[in-house]
C-alpha positions in Angstrom: 123.6 148.0 31.1 126.4 149.0 33.4 128.6 147.2 35.8 130.2 148.6 38.9 133.5 147.0 40.2 133.8 146.6 43.9 137.2 145.0 44.6 137.0 145.4 48.3 139.9 146.1 50.7 143.3 144.5 50.0 145.9 144.9 52.8 149.4 144.4 51.4 152.8 146.0 51.8 153.4 149.5 50.2 150.3 149.6 48.1 147.7 152.2 47.3 144.5 152.3 45.3 145.2 151.9 41.6 144.8 155.1 39.7 143.6 155.3 36.1 147.1 155.7 34.7 148.4 152.7 36.7 145.6 150.6 35.5 146.7 151.2 32.0 150.3 150.3 32.7 151.7 147.8 30.3 151.8 144.2 31.5 155.3 142.8 31.3 154.5 139.2 32.2 151.4 137.0 32.4 150.7 133.7 34.1 147.6 131.5 34.1 146.3 129.6 37.1 146.6 125.8 37.0 142.8 125.4 36.6 142.6 128.2 33.9 140.0 130.2 35.8 142.3 133.1 36.7 145.0 135.2 35.0 147.7 137.1 36.7 149.7 139.9 35.1 152.4 142.2 36.4 153.5 145.6 35.4 156.7 147.3 36.7 155.0 148.3 40.0 151.6 146.5 39.8 150.1 143.1 40.2 146.7 142.4 38.6 144.3 139.5 38.9 141.7 138.8 36.2 138.8 136.3 35.9 139.0 134.4 32.7 135.3 134.0 32.0 134.0 136.7 31.8 137.2 138.6 31.4 137.1 141.0 34.4 139.7 142.7 36.5 139.0 141.4 40.0 141.8 142.9 42.1 145.1 144.7 41.9 148.1 145.8 44.0 150.3 148.8 43.3 153.6 149.3 44.9 155.7 152.5 45.4 158.7 152.9 43.1 161.6 152.3 45.5 165.0 151.9 43.8 166.3 149.5 46.5 163.4 147.1 45.7 163.7 147.2 42.0 160.9 146.5 39.5 158.6 143.5 39.1 159.9 141.3 36.4 158.0 138.1 36.6 155.1 136.2 38.2 154.4 132.5 38.6 151.5 130.5 40.1 152.1 128.0 42.8 151.1 124.4 42.5 147.7 123.7 44.1 148.9 120.4 45.5 151.5 122.2 47.6 148.8 124.4 49.2 148.9 124.2 53.0 146.9 127.3 53.9 143.2 126.5 54.0 142.3 130.2 53.6 144.1 130.9 50.4 143.0 129.2 47.1 146.1 130.0 45.2 149.7 131.4 45.5 151.6 133.9 43.4 155.3 134.4 43.5 156.1 137.8 42.2 159.8 138.3 41.4 161.5 141.7 41.6 164.7 142.8 39.9 166.5 143.4 43.3 166.2 139.8 44.4 163.0 140.0 46.3 160.0 137.6 46.0 156.5 138.6 47.1 154.4 135.8 48.4 150.9 136.8 47.4 147.8 134.9 48.5 144.8 134.5 46.3 141.5 134.1 48.2 137.9 133.9 47.2 135.4 136.5 48.4 132.1 135.8 50.0 130.3 138.5 48.0 130.3 139.1 44.2 132.6 141.9 43.0 130.3 143.0 40.1 126.6 143.7 40.2 124.2 144.6 37.5 122.4 147.9 37.9 119.5 149.2 35.8 117.3 152.2 36.0 114.2 150.2 35.2 113.1 146.6 35.3 115.4 144.7 33.0 115.6 141.0 32.1 118.8 139.5 30.8 120.3 136.1 30.3 123.6 135.1 31.9 126.3 133.5 29.7 128.2 130.3 30.3 129.7 130.3 33.7 127.8 133.4 34.8 124.8 131.8 36.4 125.9 132.4 39.9 127.2 135.9 39.2 130.9 136.8 38.7 133.0 134.9 41.1 135.0 137.2 43.4 138.7 136.7 44.1 141.2 139.0 45.7 145.0 139.1 46.3 146.9 140.1 49.4 150.6 140.1 50.1 151.6 137.7 52.9 155.4 137.5 53.0 158.5 138.8 51.3 161.6 136.6 50.6 165.1 137.8 49.7 167.4 135.7 47.7 170.7 135.1 49.4 173.8 137.2 48.7 172.1 139.1 45.9 174.0 142.3 44.9 172.7 145.0 42.5 175.2 143.7 39.9 173.5 140.3 40.0 169.9 141.3 40.1 167.4 138.8 38.9 166.2 138.8 35.4 162.9 138.1 33.8 162.8 134.4 34.4 160.8 132.3 37.0 159.0 129.0 36.6 157.1 126.6 38.8 158.5 123.1 39.0 155.6 121.5 40.6 154.8 120.9 44.3 158.4 120.5 45.3 159.8 123.9 44.6 159.8 127.1 42.5 162.9 128.4 40.7 164.2 131.9 40.2 167.1 132.8 37.9 169.5 135.6 38.4 172.4 136.5 36.2 174.7 134.5 38.4 172.6 131.7 40.0 169.5 129.7 39.8 167.7 129.4 43.1 165.2 126.6 44.1 162.8 127.5 46.9 159.9 125.7 48.5 156.5 127.4 48.3 157.1 128.4 52.0 160.2 130.3 51.0 162.9 127.9 52.2 166.0 127.7 50.0 166.4 124.1 48.6 169.4 124.4 46.4 171.4 126.8 44.2 173.2 126.3 40.9 175.7 128.8 39.4 174.6 129.7 35.8 178.3 129.3 34.7 177.9 125.6 35.3 175.0 125.4 32.8 176.0 127.9 30.1 179.4 129.2 29.0 178.1 132.4 27.6 178.5 134.8 30.5 176.7 137.6 28.7 173.5 135.7 28.2 171.0 135.2 31.0 168.0 132.9 31.5 164.8 133.9 29.8 162.5 131.0 30.5 162.6 127.7 32.3 160.7 124.4 32.0 160.8 121.3 34.2 160.2 117.7 33.3 159.5 115.2 36.1 160.1 111.5 35.9 162.6 108.9 36.9 165.2 111.5 35.9 164.2 115.2 36.5 165.2 117.5 33.7 165.4 121.2 34.0 165.5 123.2 30.8 166.8 126.7 30.6 166.3 129.0 27.6 168.9 131.8 27.4 168.7 135.2 25.8 171.2 134.1 23.2 168.8 131.4 22.0 170.6 128.5 23.5 168.7 125.8 25.5 170.5 123.9 28.2 169.4 120.7 30.0 170.3 119.9 33.6 169.4 116.4 34.7 169.0 115.1 38.2 168.8 111.4 39.1 167.0 109.9 42.1 170.0 110.5 44.3 170.0 114.2 43.5 173.2 114.1 41.5 173.4 116.6 38.6 174.5 115.5 35.2 176.5 117.7 32.9 174.6 120.4 30.9 174.1 119.8 27.2 172.5 121.6 24.3 169.1 120.3 23.5 169.0 118.2 20.4 172.8 118.4 19.8 174.5 120.3 17.0 171.6 119.9 14.6 169.3 122.2 16.7 168.8 125.7 15.2 170.8 128.2 17.1 168.1 130.7 18.2 165.3 129.5 20.4 162.8 132.1 21.5 160.1 130.3 23.6 159.4 126.9 25.0 156.4 125.1 26.6 156.0 121.6 28.2 152.9 119.5 28.7 153.2 117.0 31.6 150.2 115.0 30.3 151.5 114.3 26.8 155.1 114.7 27.9 155.8 116.8 24.9 158.2 119.8 24.7 157.6 122.5 22.2 160.4 124.9 21.3 159.8 128.0 19.2 162.6 129.3 17.0 163.6 132.6 15.6 163.1 131.2 12.2 159.4 130.6 12.8 159.9 126.8 13.2 158.4 125.0 16.2 160.3 121.8 17.2 158.5 119.1 19.1 160.4 116.7 21.4 159.1 113.7 23.4 160.4 113.3 26.9 161.5 109.7 27.4 160.5 108.0 30.6 164.1 107.2 31.5 165.3 110.7 30.7 166.4 112.4 27.5 164.5 114.1 24.7 163.6 112.6 21.4 162.9 114.7 18.3 159.3 114.2 17.0 158.7 116.8 14.3 159.8 120.2 13.0 156.8 122.4 12.1 157.3 125.4 9.8 154.9 128.3 9.5 153.9 128.3 5.8 152.1 131.6 5.9 155.1 133.9 6.3 158.7 133.1 6.1 159.9 136.1 8.2 158.0 135.2 11.3 159.4 134.0 14.6 157.7 132.1 17.3 156.8 134.3 20.2 154.4 132.3 22.4 153.3 128.7 23.0 150.6 127.1 25.1 149.5 123.5 25.5 145.9 122.6 26.3 145.4 121.2 29.8 145.0 117.7 28.5 148.1 118.1 26.2 146.0 117.3 23.0 146.7 120.6 21.2 149.4 123.3 21.0 148.7 127.0 20.3 151.6 128.9 18.6 151.8 132.6 18.4 154.1 134.4 15.8 155.5 137.8 15.4 153.4 138.3 12.3 150.2 138.1 14.3 149.4 134.5 13.3 148.0 132.1 15.8 148.2 128.5 14.8 146.6 125.6 16.7 148.2 122.2 16.1 147.5 118.8 17.4 149.9 117.1 19.9 152.0 115.6 17.1 152.0 118.7 14.9 148.9 118.5 12.6 147.8 122.0 11.8 144.2 122.4 12.9 143.5 126.1 12.6 145.2 129.3 11.6 144.1 132.8 12.5 145.6 136.2 11.7 145.0 138.8 14.4 143.9 142.3 13.5 145.1 145.4 15.2 142.5 147.0 17.6 144.4 150.3 17.7 143.6 153.4 15.8 146.9 152.8 13.9 145.8 149.8 11.9 149.3 149.2 10.5 150.5 147.9 13.8 151.0 144.2 14.0 149.8 142.4 17.2 152.6 139.9 18.1 151.3 137.4 20.7 153.5 137.3 23.9 151.2 135.1 26.0 148.7 132.4 25.2 146.4 130.8 27.7 143.6 128.2 27.3 140.4 128.6 29.3 139.0 125.7 31.1 137.6 123.1 28.7 140.0 124.4 25.9 137.1 126.0 24.0 138.6 129.5 24.3 142.1 130.8 23.7 143.3 134.0 25.3 145.8 135.9 23.3 147.8 138.9 24.7 149.9 140.8 22.2 152.4 143.6 21.9 151.5 145.8 18.9 154.6 146.6 17.0 155.3 148.8 14.0 157.5 148.1 11.0 160.6 148.8 13.0 159.7 146.3 15.7 158.9 149.0 18.3 156.2 148.2 20.8 153.4 150.8 20.5 150.7 149.3 22.8 149.1 146.1 23.9 145.8 144.3 23.1 144.0 141.1 24.1 141.9 138.8 21.9 139.7 135.8 22.7 139.4 133.1 20.1 136.5 130.7 20.6 136.8 127.1 19.3 134.7 124.1 18.8 136.2 120.7 19.8 135.5 117.1 18.8 133.6 115.0 21.3 136.0 112.2 20.6 138.7 114.2 22.4 136.8 114.0 25.7 135.3 110.4 25.7 136.4 107.5 23.4 133.2 105.5 23.0 131.5 103.9 20.0 129.0 106.7 19.5 131.7 109.4 19.4 133.9 107.3 17.2 131.2 106.7 14.5 129.8 110.2 14.3 131.0 113.7 14.0 130.1 115.7 17.1 131.5 119.0 18.1 130.9 121.2 21.1 131.7 124.8 22.1 131.0 126.9 25.2 127.3 126.8 24.9 126.2 124.3 22.2 126.6 120.8 20.7 126.9 120.3 17.0 125.9 117.0 15.3 126.6 116.3 11.7 123.6 115.0 9.8 124.7 115.2 6.2 125.3 112.3 4.0 128.8 111.0 3.2 129.7 110.5 -0.4 132.8 109.0 -1.9 134.6 112.3 -2.1 133.2 113.7 1.1 130.4 115.8 -0.4 127.3 116.1 1.6 123.8 115.1 0.3 122.0 117.8 2.2 122.1 121.6 1.8 124.9 123.3 3.7 122.5 124.9 6.2 120.9 121.5 7.0 124.1 119.5 7.5 124.5 120.4 11.1 122.1 120.1 14.0 122.8 122.7 16.7 121.7 121.9 20.2 122.1 124.9 22.5 122.8 123.8 26.1 120.2 125.3 28.4 121.4 128.4 30.3 120.1 126.8 33.4 122.8 124.2 33.2 125.7 125.9 31.3 125.3 129.1 33.3 126.4 127.4 36.5 128.3 124.4 35.3 130.6 125.8 32.6 132.9 124.5 31.1 131.7 121.3 29.4 134.2 118.6 30.2 132.7 115.4 28.6 130.4 114.8 25.7 129.1 111.4 24.7 126.8 110.3 21.8 124.9 107.0 22.0 125.4 104.3 19.4 122.3 105.3 17.4 123.2 109.0 17.3 119.9 109.9 18.9 121.0 111.1 22.3 123.9 113.3 23.4 125.0 113.7 27.0 127.2 116.5 28.4 128.9 116.9 31.8 130.2 120.2 33.1 131.6 121.4 36.4 128.7 119.6 38.3 125.9 117.2 37.2 125.0 116.0 33.8 122.3 116.8 31.1 121.3 114.9 27.9 119.5 115.8 24.7 117.1 113.8 22.5 117.3 114.2 18.7 113.7 112.8 18.5 112.1 115.5 20.7 114.7 118.2 20.4 114.6 118.7 24.1 117.1 118.6 27.0 116.6 116.7 30.2 118.2 118.1 33.4 117.9 117.5 37.1 114.8 118.9 38.7 116.7 120.7 41.4 120.0 122.5 41.4 120.8 120.8 44.7 120.8 117.3 43.1 122.7 118.7 40.1 125.4 120.0 42.3 125.6 116.9 44.4 128.2 115.2 42.2 130.9 116.0 39.7 131.6 113.9 36.6 135.2 112.7 36.9 136.5 110.1 34.4 133.9 110.4 31.7 130.4 109.3 30.8 128.9 107.0 28.2 125.7 105.3 27.0 124.9 101.6 27.8 121.7 100.7 26.0 118.9 102.7 27.8 121.1 104.0 30.6 123.5 106.9 30.9 126.6 105.7 32.8 128.5 108.5 34.7 131.7 108.1 36.6 131.6 110.8 39.3 132.5 112.0 42.8 129.4 112.1 45.1 129.7 115.2 47.3 126.7 114.2 49.5 128.5 111.1 50.5 131.8 112.6 51.5 133.2 112.9 48.0 132.9 109.2 47.4 133.9 108.0 43.9 131.1 106.2 42.2 129.6 105.0 38.9 126.0 105.9 38.5 123.5 104.4 36.0 120.6 106.9 35.1 117.7 105.5 33.1 117.4 107.4 29.8 113.6 107.3 29.8 113.1 108.7 33.3 113.8 112.2 34.7 117.3 112.7 36.1 117.1 112.2 39.8 119.7 111.0 42.2 117.1 110.1 44.8 115.3 107.7 42.5 116.1 104.2 41.3 119.7 104.8 40.3 122.1 101.9 40.3 125.4 102.9 42.0 128.8 101.3 42.1 131.3 102.5 44.7 134.9 102.8 43.5 138.2 102.6 45.5 139.4 105.9 44.0 138.1 108.5 41.5 137.9 107.3 37.9 140.2 108.7 35.2 138.9 106.7 32.2 135.9 104.4 31.5 134.6 102.3 28.6 131.9 99.8 28.0 132.1 96.8 25.6 128.8 94.8 25.2 127.9 94.1 28.8 131.4 94.6 30.3 132.3 97.9 32.0 135.9 98.9 32.5 136.9 101.6 34.9 140.5 102.9 35.5 140.9 104.8 38.8 143.6 107.2 40.1 145.2 104.4 42.1 146.2 102.9 38.8 143.9 99.9 39.3 141.6 98.8 36.5 138.2 97.4 37.6 136.1 95.1 35.4 132.4 94.7 36.0 129.7 92.7 34.3 126.3 94.4 33.6 123.1 92.5 33.8 119.9 94.3 32.7 116.3 93.3 32.5 114.1 96.0 31.1 114.4 98.9 33.6 116.3 96.8 36.1 120.1 96.8 36.0 122.7 95.1 38.2 126.5 95.4 38.2 128.8 92.6 39.4 132.5 92.9 40.1 134.7 90.6 38.0 138.4 91.4 38.4 141.0 94.1 39.2 144.3 94.6 37.4 147.1 96.8 38.7 148.2 98.9 35.7 150.7 100.7 37.9 152.8 97.6 38.0 153.1 97.9 34.2 154.4 101.5 34.5 151.1 103.2 33.5 150.5 106.7 34.9 146.8 107.0 35.5 146.8 110.8 35.4 148.1 110.7 31.8 145.7 108.1 30.5 143.4 109.6 27.7 141.4 106.5 26.8 140.8 102.9 27.9 139.4 100.1 25.7 139.2 96.4 25.7 141.5 94.7 23.2 139.1 93.1 20.6 141.1 89.9 20.5 140.6 89.4 24.2 136.9 89.9 24.4 135.8 86.4 23.3 137.3 84.6 26.3 137.0 87.7 28.5 140.7 87.8 28.9 142.2 90.9 30.6 144.0 92.6 27.8 143.4 96.3 27.3 144.3 99.2 25.0 145.5 102.1 27.1 146.3 105.4 25.5 148.7 107.2 27.8 149.9 110.6 26.6 151.0 110.0 23.1 151.7 106.2 23.5 149.3 103.4 22.9 149.9 100.3 25.1 148.5 96.8 25.2 148.3 95.9 28.9 147.8 92.3 29.8 147.3 90.6 33.1 150.2 88.5 34.4 148.3 86.4 37.0 147.9 82.8 36.1 144.7 82.2 38.1 142.3 85.0 37.3 139.5 83.2 39.1 141.3 83.4 42.4 142.1 87.0 41.8 138.5 87.8 41.1 137.4 86.1 44.2 139.4 88.0 46.7 139.2 91.3 44.8 142.9 92.0 45.0 144.4 93.5 41.8 146.7 91.3 39.8 150.0 92.6 38.3 150.2 93.5 34.6 152.7 93.9 31.8 152.6 96.4 29.0 153.7 96.3 25.4 153.9 99.4 23.2 151.8 99.4 20.0 152.9 102.9 18.9 154.7 105.8 20.6 153.1 108.4 18.3 149.3 108.3 18.9 146.9 111.2 19.1 143.7 109.1 19.5 142.9 105.4 19.3 139.5 103.7 18.7 138.2 100.2 18.1 135.5 99.5 15.5 133.5 96.4 15.3 133.4 95.2 11.7 131.8 91.7 11.7 132.2 91.5 7.9 133.3 88.1 6.6 136.3 86.8 8.5 137.2 90.2 9.8 136.0 90.8 13.4 137.2 94.3 14.3 139.8 96.9 13.6 142.0 99.0 16.0 142.6 102.5 14.6 145.1 105.1 15.8 146.2 108.5 14.3 149.9 109.4 14.3 149.5 113.0 13.4 150.0 112.3 9.7 148.5 108.8 9.0 145.7 106.6 10.1 147.0 103.2 11.1 144.7 100.2 11.5 145.4 96.7 12.8 143.0 94.1 11.3 141.7 91.6 13.9 140.4 88.5 12.1 137.9 86.0 13.4 140.7 83.5 14.1 142.6 86.2 16.1 139.4 87.0 18.0 138.7 83.4 18.9 142.3 82.7 19.7 142.5 85.6 22.1 146.0 86.7 21.2 147.3 90.3 20.7 149.5 89.4 17.7 147.8 91.9 15.4 148.8 94.7 17.8 152.2 93.7 19.1 153.4 90.7 17.1 155.0 90.5 13.7 151.7 91.2 12.1 151.8 94.7 13.7 154.5 95.7 11.1 151.9 95.1 8.4 149.2 97.4 9.9 147.2 99.2 7.3 148.0 102.9 6.7 145.7 105.6 5.3 146.8 109.2 4.8 143.8 111.5 4.9 144.0 115.1 3.7 142.1 116.3 6.8 142.0 115.7 10.5 139.9 112.6 11.2 137.4 112.7 14.0 135.3 109.6 13.3 135.6 106.1 11.7 132.5 105.1 9.6 133.2 101.4 9.6 129.8 100.5 8.0 130.8 102.7 5.0 134.5 101.8 4.8 135.7 105.4 5.3 137.4 107.7 7.8 135.5 111.0 8.3 136.8 114.4 9.5 136.9 118.1 9.0 139.2 120.5 7.2 139.9 122.0 10.6 139.3 120.1 13.9 139.5 123.2 16.0 137.2 125.7 14.3 136.6 129.2 15.2 133.1 129.4 16.8 132.2 132.5 14.8 132.6 130.4 11.6 130.1 127.9 13.1 127.6 130.6 13.9 127.9 132.6 10.7 127.8 129.8 8.1 127.9 126.1 8.7 129.0 125.7 5.1 132.5 126.7 6.4 132.7 123.4 8.2 133.0 121.0 5.2 133.0 117.3 6.2 135.4 115.2 4.2 135.7 111.5 3.9 138.6 109.2 3.0 137.8 105.7 1.6 139.8 102.9 3.2 137.8 100.0 1.9 140.2 99.4 -1.0 143.1 99.5 1.4 141.6 96.8 3.5 140.9 94.6 0.5 144.5 95.2 -0.8 145.8 94.0 2.6 143.7 90.9 2.6 144.6 90.0 -1.0 148.3 90.6 -0.3 147.9 88.1 2.5 146.3 85.5 0.1 143.0 85.8 2.0 140.9 85.9 -1.2 137.8 84.4 0.4 137.9 86.9 3.3 138.3 89.8 0.8 135.3 88.5 -1.2 133.1 88.3 2.0 134.3 91.7 3.1 133.7 93.4 -0.2 130.2 91.9 -0.6 129.1 93.7 2.6 129.7 97.1 0.8 128.3 96.2 -2.6 125.1 98.1 -2.0 126.9 101.5 -1.4 126.9 104.1 -4.1 130.6 104.4 -4.2 131.5 100.7 -4.2 132.6 100.8 -7.9 134.8 103.8 -7.2 136.5 102.0 -4.3 137.1 99.0 -6.5 138.6 101.3 -9.2 141.0 102.7 -6.5 141.9 99.1 -5.5 142.7 98.1 -9.1 144.6 101.3 -9.8 146.7 101.2 -6.7 147.8 97.5 -7.2 148.4 98.1 -10.9 150.7 101.0 -10.4 152.5 99.4 -7.4 153.3 96.3 -9.3 154.3 98.2 -12.4 156.9 100.1 -10.3 158.4 96.9 -9.0 161.4 95.8 -11.1 160.7 92.1 -10.7 157.8 90.3 -9.1 157.3 86.5 -8.9 154.1 85.3 -10.7 152.8 83.6 -7.5 153.3 86.8 -5.5 151.5 89.1 -7.9 148.3 90.6 -6.4 146.8 91.9 -9.6 145.4 88.5 -10.7 143.8 88.2 -7.3 142.2 91.6 -7.7 140.6 90.5 -11.0 139.3 87.3 -9.5 137.7 89.4 -6.8 136.2 91.9 -9.2 134.6 89.2 -11.4 132.2 88.4 -8.6 130.5 91.8 -8.8 128.2 93.2 -11.5 130.1 96.4 -12.4 133.3 94.4 -13.2 133.6 95.5 -16.8 132.9 99.2 -15.9 135.5 99.1 -13.1 138.2 97.8 -15.5 137.5 100.3 -18.3 137.2 103.3 -15.9 140.5 102.3 -14.3 142.2 101.9 -17.7 141.0 105.3 -19.0 142.5 107.0 -15.8 145.8 105.1 -16.2 148.8 105.7 -18.5 148.5 103.7 -21.8 151.9 102.1 -21.0 150.2 100.1 -18.3 147.3 98.8 -20.4 149.1 95.6 -21.6 149.7 94.6 -18.0 146.1 95.4 -17.0 144.4 93.5 -19.8 146.7 90.6 -19.7 144.8 89.4 -16.6 141.6 89.2 -18.6 143.0 87.5 -21.8 143.7 90.7 -23.7 141.5 93.7 -24.8 139.8 91.9 -27.7 138.5 89.1 -25.4 137.5 91.7 -22.8 135.6 93.7 -25.5 133.7 90.6 -26.6 132.7 89.9 -23.0 131.3 93.4 -22.8 129.2 92.8 -26.0 128.0 89.4 -24.8 126.9 90.9 -21.5 125.1 93.7 -23.3 127.3 96.4 -21.8 127.4 98.6 -24.9 128.3 101.8 -23.0 131.4 100.0 -21.5 132.3 98.6 -24.9 132.2 102.0 -26.5 134.6 103.3 -23.9 136.9 100.4 -24.6 137.3 101.3 -28.3 140.3 103.6 -27.7 142.0 100.7 -25.8 141.1 98.3 -28.7 142.6 100.7 -31.2 145.8 101.1 -29.2 146.6 97.5 -28.3 145.1 95.4 -31.1 145.6 95.1 -34.9 143.6 97.1 -37.4 141.6 94.0 -38.4 140.6 93.2 -34.8 139.6 96.9 -34.2 137.6 97.0 -37.4 135.7 93.9 -36.5 135.0 95.2 -33.0 133.7 98.5 -34.2 131.4 97.0 -36.8 130.0 94.5 -34.2 129.4 97.3 -31.7 127.8 99.6 -34.3 125.5 96.9 -35.4 124.4 96.2 -31.8 123.8 99.9 -31.2 121.7 100.2 -34.4 119.7 97.2 -33.5 119.0 98.6 -30.0 117.9 101.9 -31.7 120.4 103.7 -29.4 120.9 106.9 -31.4 123.2 108.5 -28.8 125.5 105.5 -28.6 125.6 105.3 -32.4 126.6 109.0 -32.6 129.4 108.4 -30.0 130.8 105.5 -32.1 130.8 107.6 -35.3 132.4 110.5 -33.4 135.1 108.2 -32.2 135.8 107.0 -35.8 135.9 110.6 -37.0 138.5 111.6 -34.5 140.6 108.4 -34.9 140.5 108.7 -38.7 142.7 111.8 -38.5 145.7 109.7 -37.3 144.8 106.1 -38.4 144.6 105.1 -42.0 142.7 101.8 -41.2 140.1 103.7 -39.3 139.8 106.3 -42.1 139.1 103.5 -44.7 136.6 101.9 -42.3 134.8 105.3 -41.8 134.7 105.9 -45.6 133.2 102.4 -46.2 130.5 103.0 -43.6 129.6 106.4 -45.2 129.3 104.7 -48.6 127.1 102.0 -47.2 125.0 104.6 -45.4 124.6 106.6 -48.7 123.6 103.5 -50.6 
C-alpha cells in the first residue's frame, strides 16, 4: 500500500517547494494546537504542519535565508476564542530572531491530501479517526509584524507563549512585548525590571489568569520570575518563585488552566508542583524526584487537556506520567531508533493527542558528551480509567479502561490481597469499538458503565454507542446522519433502562439538550426519545435515584425529577442554583454529585470537584419553593472539603447505621467521610465540612485506586492507572488488579467513636466474605499496636476492649485472636490476652468450643505467659482430646511442639519424658 501526498498550493511570502534536504531539517521548536489535532514545528527556515492522527505531514513553508530577517526561533498557536476570521481555523505566530513575527493562517482543505492507490482491488480497514479519510489542512502566511525599535544587538531569543485570547507575548533580550492576535502592541516591559541577571534571557513563559494575572518567566540561568498584574493593570514587583528554598536551576515549566497546577522541571531531575491560588500567589504542593536515574534533568512537560495527568520527559530518555498531584502512574524508557544505538533520546517536546490516550514524544538524540546527533519521534498509547471521564456509580464500582479503539472491563474476582480468581487471560473482557463508529468519531471522550456492569456506553466526537455484556454486541445509530446530528457534551450515564446523554443538537441550531435513549430499542433520534432543553451546554451531570443534576456553562445547576413507568419517562424541573455566585468556574468542574446527607429532604447541597478542590455548595435561598416556581436560580455558598483532590465519589453503604461514604483521593491517601443514618436524616453537611471532617478515615493504598467496592469493603486499583496499550494487547497479566481492605479502618473509626452497635451491624454485613477473618485480624492488630505505642491511655478511652466485644459476636473469634497473636511481638501478648481473662482462660475456651486446631496454635503462647503447671495441664488436656478424636495429624503436631520446646524448657522436657514412658507402657 502506498500513499501519495498532495499538499496543494500554498501562497506565502518568500517560499518555494520543500526539497528533500529541507524536509529533513531539524525542528527547533514544536507547538500543539489547542484541540490537539495538529502539530506545528519550525526549523531555521521552515514551518511544518502535521496531523496528529495519523501522523502525517500536511503542509509546509520554506523561506529564503536572508540575514536581515534572521532565523525562525519559535512558534505559538493562537487562542481559538480570539479567532475573528471565518476562513481560517487556526493561527500561528512564527517568531524570527530579527524581531519579525509571521502571522500564518491555518485553513481546512475541501479535498483530502492523501489518497490510497492500489494496483488491484484491495480491501482495507481504516483506523480510529480515519473513517472519512485524512483531514486536509494547509498553512499560508497572511501578515508580517515587526517589533518596535528592535536592533540586531537585541534580537529576539527562543521564547514565545500564548497568554489566552487577550494577547501573545514575545521576549527579546531587552524587552517583553505583548501583542493582540491582530498584531497591535498592547504593552512592553523591560527585562531588567524582571531579572537582574543581564546575561540571561527568557527561555519560556507561562501565564496564569485569575483575579490577579501572573506571568512566569523562565530564564536561561534557571531562575523563574513572577510578574503579577491586578485588575487595574498595575504591576507588582518581580519575585523568585517559591522563595529562597527553590532549587537554583529550572529547565522547563508547564501550566494547566483546568487544574490550576504549575509544574516546574529542574536540572536535578526533580519536578516541583505548585497550585495557583485564586487570589494570586503559588503554593507548593509536592516535589517529585525521578527514582530511576539520579543524573537526569527534566527536559519536557505536558499536562493532559483536562489537567488530570502530567507527562515528564528526562534527559535519560525516561518518560514518566504522573497524576495531577504527583502519583507516578507509568514510566517508559525510550529506545534509540538510529543506527547508533548508544544514542540517548532526550525528549524536548511532549504533546497529548485528543482524548489523552496517546502521547507524542519528540526527542533530540544525544551521545555521551551531550552532543545532539539527530531527532526522533515516538507515540506512546495509553489506556485510561473510565472514572476519569464520568463519575457515576457504575464507573466508581468497577474497573473499566478504554483506549483508542477498545473498552476493557475487569471480570476477575477480588481476594483479600488483590489476587484474581480467574486465569490471567480471562480477567479482562475486551470490547473493540466498531470501526464504523470509532473511524469517524475518534477520540472517545466519555465512557459509562451501568450499575450492574452489564452495559457500557461510549461517546466520541459525535453520537454515542453502547455495548451489552450479555450479547457481546454493540448498538449504534442506523444512519450516520443521525449519529452526526449531536455531540455529547457534559457526559453520559445510565438511569435504569435508559441511556442519558447531555449533548448539543446540531439539527436544532446547536441547542443544548439532555436525551434519554431506551436501552432495549435501537438508537434513533427520530423515535420516542425524551428530550430536555437546557439554557446552556452541560459541563457535568449526575443522577441520584430519580433526581438528575446538570451543571451548565452558565454556572447554573439544574435539578430535575425523573418519573418512569415501563418504557415511558417524564422529566420535571425542580430548581436552579447559581454556582457562579459561590465562585465556581464551570469550565474547571470535573464532577458533580449530590451530597448524601442532603438527599433525604431533597435539600440543595452538592459535591463539586473543581480542578483539584472539592467543594460542598449549598443553596442560600430561604424559600426554595418560590425559587422552583419561577425557575430563577438562587444564590449559593461554597465550603472547601479538601484542596488536594484527584477524584471524588460517593458510595451507598446502607449497612447498619451507616448510610453512605464520600471518598476522595489526595494523590497519596484515600480519604472517606462517614455519613451516618442520623446525618442523612438530619440533612447536615457536618461529616464533610464540620468538626467531624477532621476525623475522616484515611487509607493509604500501594496502587492508584480507580474503583471503590463498597459491598466488599475494599478499594480497587491497578499498579499503573495509565498503562501502555501494547502491554494490554500482548498480555493482560501485566495489568494486575490490586485491592486494599478498608473494612477494618471503618470499624476502628466507629469503635473509637463509641458506636459499638453500629460497628456490630456494619461488620455483620461482611461476615459472609472469605476475607472477613483477615479484616478482623487487621483491626485487632492495628488497635493493639497503636495503643501499645501510647504512653498512657485512660481505661475508658481504650479501644481494644471494644474490639474484643465486637469479635465475640462472630464464629472465628478464637482463630482471629490466635492468628493476630502469632503475627505480633511476644511483648504485646500480655496486653492482648488481658482482654480475655488471660491465655489460660482463653485456652480453656478453645477446648470447650471444640477448636482443637486453634488451641494447638495457642500452646506457644501458653508456654510463654503461664506457669509450667498450667502449661502442662493444658497440653495433657489437649492431647487427650486429640487422641479421643482420633486426629493423628493434630496429635503429631502436639508432640512435635513438645519436642521442640523440650530443648529449652526443663518442665516440658520432663512432661515429654513422662508421656513417652506412658506410651511405652
